[in-house]
N, C-alpha and C positions, 0 to 999 in steps of 0.2 A: 440461527439462520445462516446459510452459506450462499455465497454468490460465485458463480463460475466466471473466472477471469481468463480470457483467451488472448488478450493483447495489452500492450502498455496503455492504449487508449481506454480500454475497459477499466483498468486499475485507476487511471486518472479520473475518469468519470465517477467511479465509486468514492474515491477520496474526496472529490469536490462536493458531491451530494451529501456525504456524511458530515463534512465540515460545515456546510450550510445548514443542515438540520440541527447541528449542535450550536448554531449561531456563533461560529468562530470566524474571525477574519483570517486571511492568509498569514499576516504577521503574528497573530495570536497562536495559530497552529505551529508556525515555525519556532516560536519561543518554547512552546510546550514540548516539541519534539527535538529541540536543540539542533535545528538545522537552519539554513538561511531561507529567507523569503523566496529568493530565486529558485531554490530547490523545490519549494511547494508549487510555485508557478510551473516549473518544468514537469513535475510529477503530474499535476492536474492536466497538463497539455498532452500527456502521453509520451513524453520523451523516453526513448528505449535504452538509453545508455547511463541511467542513474545507478548509484551505488546501492546495492541491496541492504547494506547496513543502515543507511539513512531511510530507505523505504520502510524497513522494519520499525524504526523509531517513530515514523509518522503513523504507521498503523497502530502501534502501541498507544500513542498519544490520543488516537481516536477511539481507543477501546477495542481494537481488533487484533486478531492474530492471523498468521499465515499458516494454512494447512494444505497439505498435498494429499490427493486421493489417487488411487489406482496404481500405486507403485509398490504396494505391500507384497504382491505376488512375486516381484523380482527379488526383493530382499530375502524372503523366506524360501525361495526356490533352491533346490539342490543344484550344484554346479554340474 
């Protein structure tokens, strides 16, 4: 299943919902992702200036991956 993310708030909401479905607390997720609890709080709140490296750690800890769609045509297009 894929979910369209159009804002930091969308990502935060998805992270929070997934964490709760997995019955994880914010400190548990922070430990699993090797980030601070404050980072989890800010991510779930939709803060827009968080480090991508840490976001990817959290997504991986939740069993998710980051995928981009719609950019293939630019990569394979002749100059």
